[in-house]
C-alpha positions as CSV (number, residue, x, y, z in Angstrom):
1,M,-18.4,7.1,-13.3
2,V,-15.6,6.7,-10.7
3,N,-15.4,9.2,-7.9
4,P,-13.1,12.2,-9.0
5,P,-9.5,11.7,-8.0
6,R,-8.7,13.4,-4.7
7,S,-5.5,11.4,-3.9
8,A,-2.0,11.3,-5.3
9,Y,0.7,8.6,-5.0
10,L,4.3,9.6,-5.8
11,H,6.8,6.8,-6.3
12,I,10.3,7.4,-5.0
13,P,12.3,4.4,-6.3
14,F,15.6,4.7,-4.5
15,C,16.9,2.3,-1.9
16,H,20.3,1.5,-0.4
17,K,19.7,-2.1,-1.5
18,R,16.9,-4.4,-2.5
19,C,15.4,-6.5,0.3
20,F,15.4,-10.3,-0.4
21,Y,11.5,-10.4,-0.7
22,C,11.1,-7.2,-2.8
23,D,10.1,-7.1,-6.5
24,F,9.0,-3.4,-6.5
25,S,10.2,-0.9,-9.1
26,I,13.3,0.4,-7.4
27,I,16.8,1.7,-8.0
28,P,19.4,0.4,-5.5
29,L,22.0,3.1,-4.8
30,G,24.4,1.4,-2.4
31,D,25.6,2.8,0.9
32,S,26.8,6.1,-0.6
33,A,23.3,7.0,-1.7
34,T,23.3,10.4,0.1
35,T,27.1,11.1,0.3
36,P,27.8,14.7,-0.8
37,G,29.3,14.7,-4.3
38,S,28.2,11.1,-5.0
39,P,27.0,10.3,-8.5
40,R,24.0,8.8,-6.7
41,I,22.9,12.3,-5.8
42,T,22.9,13.2,-9.5
43,S,20.7,10.2,-10.2
44,I,18.2,11.2,-7.5
45,N,18.1,14.8,-8.7
46,A,17.6,13.7,-12.3
47,Y,14.7,11.5,-11.3
48,L,13.1,14.3,-9.3
49,D,13.3,16.5,-12.3
50,L,11.3,13.9,-14.2
51,L,8.8,13.5,-11.4
52,N,8.2,17.3,-11.2
53,R,7.8,17.5,-15.0
54,E,5.2,14.8,-14.9
55,I,3.2,16.6,-12.3
56,S,3.4,19.8,-14.3
57,I,1.8,18.2,-17.4
58,S,-0.9,16.4,-15.5
59,P,-4.5,17.3,-16.3
60,I,-6.2,19.5,-13.8
61,G,-8.3,17.8,-11.1
62,P,-10.0,18.6,-7.8
63,A,-8.1,19.5,-4.6
64,L,-6.2,16.6,-3.0
65,S,-7.3,15.1,0.3
66,T,-4.6,12.5,0.6
67,I,-1.0,12.4,-0.7
68,Y,1.4,9.4,-0.3
69,F,5.1,9.3,-0.9
70,G,6.0,5.6,-1.4
71,G,8.8,3.5,-2.7
72,G,11.5,2.6,-2.5
73,T,12.7,4.7,0.3
74,P,11.4,8.3,0.3
75,S,13.4,9.1,3.4
76,L,16.5,9.1,1.2
77,L,15.3,12.5,0.1
78,N,15.8,15.6,2.1
79,K,13.0,18.0,3.2
80,D,13.8,20.5,0.4
81,Q,13.5,17.9,-2.3
82,L,10.2,16.7,-0.9
83,G,9.1,20.3,-0.3
84,V,9.4,21.1,-4.0
85,L,7.2,18.1,-4.9
86,L,4.6,19.2,-2.5
87,E,4.7,22.8,-3.8
88,N,4.2,21.6,-7.3
89,L,1.3,19.4,-6.3
90,Q,-0.2,22.3,-4.5
91,K,0.1,24.5,-7.5
92,K,-1.4,21.9,-9.8
93,F,-4.3,20.7,-7.7
94,G,-4.5,22.5,-4.4
95,F,-4.9,20.7,-1.0
96,Q,-8.1,20.3,0.9
97,D,-8.1,21.5,4.5
98,G,-6.8,18.8,6.7
99,A,-5.3,16.8,3.9
100,E,-3.5,13.6,5.0
101,I,0.1,13.6,3.7
102,T,1.9,10.4,4.3
103,M,5.6,9.5,3.8
104,E,7.2,6.1,4.0
105,V,10.4,6.1,6.1
106,D,13.2,3.6,6.7
107,P,15.0,3.5,10.1
108,A,18.4,3.3,8.5
109,T,18.1,6.5,6.4
110,F,17.4,9.5,8.7
111,L,18.0,11.1,12.1
112,E,15.6,12.8,14.4
113,H,16.2,16.3,13.0
114,D,15.3,14.9,9.5
115,L,11.9,13.9,10.9
116,Q,11.5,17.5,12.2
117,G,12.2,18.8,8.7
118,Y,9.6,16.5,7.1
119,I,7.0,17.7,9.5
120,E,7.9,21.3,8.8
121,I,7.1,21.0,5.1
122,G,3.7,19.5,5.8
123,I,4.1,15.7,6.2
124,N,1.6,14.8,8.9
125,R,1.6,11.0,8.8
126,L,4.7,8.7,8.7
127,S,4.7,5.0,7.7
128,L,7.7,3.2,9.2
129,G,9.1,0.1,7.4
130,G,10.2,-1.9,10.4
131,Q,9.4,-5.5,9.2
132,S,10.9,-7.1,12.3
133,F,12.3,-6.4,15.8
134,D,14.8,-9.3,15.6
135,D,18.4,-8.5,14.4
136,R,18.9,-12.1,13.0
137,T,15.6,-11.9,11.1
138,L,16.4,-8.4,9.7
139,S,19.8,-9.6,8.4
140,A,18.2,-12.7,6.9
141,I,15.6,-10.7,4.9
142,G,18.2,-8.2,3.6
143,R,17.2,-5.2,5.7
144,K,19.9,-2.5,6.5
145,H,18.6,-1.3,9.9
146,T,18.9,-3.0,13.3
147,K,16.5,-3.6,16.1
148,S,18.0,-0.8,18.2
149,Q,17.6,1.7,15.2
150,L,14.0,0.6,14.8
151,I,13.2,1.1,18.5
152,E,14.9,4.5,18.5
153,T,12.9,5.6,15.5
154,C,9.7,4.4,17.0
155,N,10.5,6.6,20.1
156,W,11.1,9.6,17.9
157,L,7.9,9.2,16.0
158,N,5.9,8.6,19.2
159,N,7.4,11.7,20.8
160,F,6.4,13.9,17.8
161,F,2.9,12.2,17.8
162,K,2.3,12.9,21.5
163,K,3.4,16.5,21.1
164,G,0.7,16.9,18.4
165,M,3.3,17.5,15.6
166,L,2.2,14.3,13.8
167,R,-1.4,13.4,13.1
168,S,-0.6,9.7,13.1
169,W,2.0,7.1,12.3
170,S,2.1,3.5,11.2
171,L,4.5,0.6,11.7
172,D,4.9,-2.2,9.1
173,L,5.7,-5.8,10.1
174,I,5.9,-8.9,8.0
175,Q,4.5,-12.2,9.4
176,N,5.5,-15.7,8.3
177,L,9.1,-14.7,7.6
178,P,11.7,-17.5,7.5
179,G,12.4,-19.1,10.9
180,L,9.4,-17.6,12.6
181,N,7.1,-19.6,14.9
182,V,4.1,-18.5,17.0
183,Y,6.2,-17.8,20.0
184,K,8.7,-15.6,18.1
185,W,5.9,-13.8,16.3
186,F,4.1,-13.1,19.6
187,K,7.3,-11.4,20.8
188,E,7.3,-9.2,17.7
189,L,3.7,-8.2,18.3
190,E,4.4,-7.3,21.9
191,Q,7.2,-5.0,20.9
192,A,5.1,-3.4,18.2
193,V,2.4,-2.6,20.7
194,Q,5.0,-1.3,23.2
195,A,6.2,1.1,20.5
196,E,2.7,2.7,20.7
197,A,2.2,3.0,17.0
198,P,-1.6,3.9,16.5
199,H,-1.6,2.0,13.2
200,L,0.0,-1.3,12.3
201,S,0.3,-2.8,8.8
202,I,0.8,-6.6,9.1
203,Y,1.7,-8.1,5.8
204,D,2.0,-11.8,4.9
205,L,5.3,-12.7,3.2
206,T,4.8,-13.0,-0.5
207,I,7.3,-15.1,-2.5
208,E,7.9,-13.4,-5.8
209,P,9.8,-15.4,-8.5
210,E,12.5,-12.9,-9.5
211,T,13.7,-12.2,-6.0
212,V,16.4,-13.7,-3.7
213,F,13.6,-15.4,-1.7
214,G,12.0,-16.6,-4.9
215,R,15.2,-18.3,-6.0
216,M,15.8,-19.8,-2.5
217,H,12.2,-21.1,-2.4
218,E,12.5,-22.7,-5.8
219,K,15.6,-24.6,-4.5
220,G,13.8,-25.6,-1.3
221,N,16.1,-23.4,0.9
222,L,13.6,-21.0,2.4
223,N,12.4,-22.1,5.9
224,I,9.0,-20.4,6.0
225,P,6.2,-21.5,8.3
226,I,4.0,-24.3,7.1
227,E,0.4,-23.4,6.3
228,S,-1.0,-24.6,9.7
229,V,1.6,-22.5,11.6
230,A,1.0,-19.5,9.3
231,Q,-2.7,-19.7,10.1
232,E,-2.0,-19.9,13.8
233,I,0.3,-16.9,13.5
234,D,-2.5,-14.9,11.8
235,L,-5.0,-15.9,14.5
236,E,-2.6,-14.8,17.2
237,T,-2.1,-11.5,15.4
238,N,-5.8,-10.8,15.3
239,R,-6.5,-12.0,18.8
240,Y,-3.7,-10.1,20.4
241,L,-4.1,-6.8,18.6
242,E,-7.9,-6.8,19.2
243,S,-7.2,-7.3,22.9
244,R,-5.0,-4.2,22.8
245,G,-7.8,-2.0,21.2
246,F,-6.8,-2.3,17.5
247,S,-9.5,-2.8,14.9
248,R,-8.8,-4.9,11.7
249,Y,-10.4,-2.6,9.2
250,E,-8.7,-4.3,6.2
251,I,-7.0,-7.6,5.6
252,S,-3.5,-6.2,6.4
253,S,-4.4,-3.1,8.5
254,Y,-5.1,-2.6,12.2
255,S,-5.6,0.7,13.8
256,L,-6.7,2.4,17.0
257,P,-9.9,4.4,16.7
258,G,-9.4,7.4,14.4
259,H,-6.1,6.2,12.9
260,A,-7.2,4.2,9.8
261,S,-5.2,5.4,6.7
262,R,-7.4,7.6,4.6
263,H,-5.2,7.1,1.6
264,N,-5.4,3.3,1.7
265,R,-9.1,3.4,2.3
266,M,-9.4,5.4,-0.9
267,Y,-7.8,2.6,-2.9
268,W,-10.2,0.0,-1.4
269,S,-13.3,2.2,-2.0
270,G,-12.8,2.3,-5.8
271,S,-12.2,6.0,-5.9
272,G,-9.8,7.5,-8.5
273,W,-6.3,8.6,-7.8
274,W,-3.3,10.1,-9.6
275,G,0.0,8.2,-9.7
276,F,3.4,9.8,-10.5
277,G,6.8,8.3,-11.1
278,M,8.5,5.2,-12.5
279,G,6.3,2.2,-12.2
280,A,3.5,4.1,-10.5
281,T,-0.1,3.1,-11.2
282,S,-2.9,5.7,-11.7
283,A,-6.6,5.4,-12.2
284,P,-8.0,8.9,-12.0
285,W,-11.1,8.3,-14.0
286,G,-11.7,4.6,-13.7
287,K,-9.1,3.0,-15.9
288,R,-5.8,1.8,-14.6
289,F,-2.5,2.7,-16.2
290,S,1.0,1.7,-15.0
291,R,4.1,3.7,-16.0
292,P,7.2,1.8,-17.2
293,R,9.2,0.1,-14.4
294,T,12.6,1.2,-15.6
295,I,14.1,4.7,-15.6
296,A,14.8,4.6,-19.3
297,G,11.3,3.5,-20.1
298,Y,9.8,6.1,-17.8
299,T,11.9,8.9,-19.3
300,K,10.9,7.9,-22.8
301,W,7.2,7.8,-21.8
302,L,7.3,11.2,-20.2
303,E,9.0,12.8,-23.2
304,Q,6.2,11.4,-25.4
305,Q,3.6,12.7,-23.0
306,E,5.2,16.2,-23.1
307,S,5.2,16.3,-26.9
308,K,1.8,14.8,-27.4
309,P,-0.4,13.5,-24.6
310,L,-1.1,9.9,-25.6
311,E,-2.3,8.3,-22.3
312,K,-6.0,8.9,-22.5
313,T,-6.7,7.3,-19.0
314,L,-5.5,10.6,-17.5
315,F,-8.3,12.7,-19.0
316,V,-11.8,13.0,-17.6
317,E,-13.2,12.5,-21.1
318,E,-12.2,8.9,-20.9
319,S,-13.9,8.4,-17.5
320,S,-15.7,5.1,-16.9
321,T,-16.6,2.9,-13.9
322,M,-14.0,0.5,-12.7
323,P,-14.7,-3.1,-13.8
324,L,-17.0,-4.9,-11.5
325,D,-14.6,-7.7,-10.8
326,E,-12.0,-5.1,-9.6
327,L,-14.6,-3.4,-7.4
328,L,-15.5,-6.7,-5.8
329,M,-11.9,-7.6,-5.3
330,I,-10.8,-4.4,-3.6
331,G,-14.0,-4.0,-1.7
332,L,-13.8,-7.5,-0.1
333,R,-10.5,-6.5,1.5
334,R,-12.4,-4.1,3.8
335,R,-14.1,-5.0,7.0
336,E,-17.4,-3.6,5.7
337,G,-17.2,-5.7,2.5
338,I,-19.2,-4.9,-0.6
339,H,-22.9,-4.3,-1.5
340,Y,-23.0,-6.5,-4.7
341,E,-26.3,-5.1,-6.1
342,E,-25.2,-1.4,-5.7
343,L,-21.9,-2.1,-7.4
344,A,-23.5,-4.1,-10.2
345,K,-26.2,-1.5,-10.9
346,N,-23.5,1.3,-10.9
347,V,-21.8,-0.5,-13.8
348,G,-25.1,-0.7,-15.7
349,W,-26.5,-4.1,-14.9
350,T,-30.3,-4.4,-14.8
351,Q,-32.1,-5.9,-11.8
352,S,-32.7,-9.2,-13.7
353,E,-29.0,-9.4,-14.6
354,C,-28.0,-8.7,-10.9
355,D,-30.3,-11.4,-9.7
356,A,-29.3,-14.1,-12.2
357,K,-25.6,-13.4,-11.9
358,L,-25.6,-13.1,-8.1
359,K,-27.4,-16.5,-7.9
360,L,-24.5,-18.0,-9.9
361,L,-21.8,-16.2,-7.9
362,E,-23.3,-17.6,-4.7
363,K,-22.9,-21.1,-6.1
364,Y,-19.2,-20.5,-6.4
365,W,-19.2,-19.1,-2.9
366,Q,-21.6,-21.6,-1.3
367,T,-19.0,-23.5,0.7
368,F,-17.5,-20.3,2.1
369,L,-21.0,-19.1,3.0
370,N,-21.9,-22.4,4.6
371,D,-18.7,-22.5,6.7
372,G,-18.8,-18.9,7.9
373,Y,-15.8,-17.7,6.0
374,L,-18.0,-15.3,3.9
375,L,-20.9,-13.6,5.6
376,R,-24.1,-12.1,4.0
377,K,-26.2,-9.4,5.7
378,N,-28.6,-6.9,4.2
379,G,-27.2,-7.3,0.7
380,R,-23.6,-6.9,1.8
381,Y,-21.0,-9.6,1.6
382,F,-17.9,-9.5,3.8
383,L,-15.1,-11.7,5.0
384,S,-15.4,-13.0,8.6
385,N,-12.6,-12.1,10.9
386,P,-10.2,-13.8,11.2
387,K,-11.4,-17.0,9.4
388,G,-12.5,-15.4,6.1
389,M,-9.6,-12.9,6.0
390,Q,-7.2,-15.8,6.4
391,I,-8.4,-17.5,3.2
392,S,-9.4,-14.4,1.2
393,N,-7.4,-15.5,-1.8
394,Q,-9.4,-18.7,-2.1
395,I,-12.7,-16.7,-2.0
396,L,-11.4,-14.3,-4.6
397,I,-10.3,-17.1,-6.9
398,Q,-13.8,-18.4,-6.9
399,M,-15.1,-14.9,-7.7
400,Y,-12.8,-14.7,-10.7
401,L,-13.9,-18.1,-11.9
402,W,-17.5,-16.8,-11.7
403,W,-16.5,-13.7,-13.6
404,D,-14.8,-15.7,-16.4
405,S,-17.9,-17.9,-16.7
406,L,-20.1,-14.9,-17.5
407,D,-21.1,-14.0,-21.1
408,L,-20.5,-10.2,-21.0
409,D,-20.3,-9.5,-24.7
């Protein structure tokens, strides 16, 4: 059985506009998103009503230890709107002492006094979507904020952090964006470290088909770094951040001691979590379920749930272990990797099954083991850093080929 759900994700889908690389479930509102009297305000309030209704009909679960407001752009909401969501979560589940409550924020959507308000209602960790410190790059990827806004926001967050008003904060950057080379990327890293964020999320650019970048890439008009340069950029990221005291505790995550994201580690550990909102995924008792990605679809689903609960994955009676291939996939993202035999036995495999199937898996992984991309120690398998983490997708593809080859009927 999966560990009981002690985390909740709430999806806030609103943005000023869609960034050129984004295929998330969002609702672009334009520049008048928070203008008093704007019909966009009505849209936000109507959605929040749906979100609060979903929380209210959720099955009871244990007290929450992590809560995450993601999106979209949660900082388009004011403290009162977020406060109501937190109050309803508290009534439904309760919060553990010291719960980590994270909110994603965008530099173009708030002022310093707004941050003060978020902290007052209980937000104790903020995740800042910076993506780049270069104005030309920010414009080229469709971001609304500027370099100066990003630096100012970093200063605000760091000031609250040093005063003890924030437990931690994180800065997001995207590597391998169009036009980047190793020199330009090193300048980005230098500015990120100068901002003094105790946690950095460094994401690789992913080209999704139904995006502006996807269409540009299909036409050959997207000047992204070639593979050898991308690998050099990743090596520089790892080298420089480790020299500054950061530890790479997951493929895309670096933190100073004591500042790893508890919520993200929950996902990678295979624990259960609640998900609320349009497009949100939940897996409270082992089975994943994703809500409809449109507001019309989400509204219809919620109305059905209110009249007759149909989604059985939300109830403990339907609890089961997560599929082994999923446990292996998420576990390998972490620095500590996975203990294959423990996971296999937890899903019901016998010792003889473990031995036979592991022997076959190692055949698929043999080249990576031989070349040091994948390491094996005391029954654990983990990606080497940085070599193995650079080619993690190739290692996972071979794991899925192994999985597909098994006769599991």
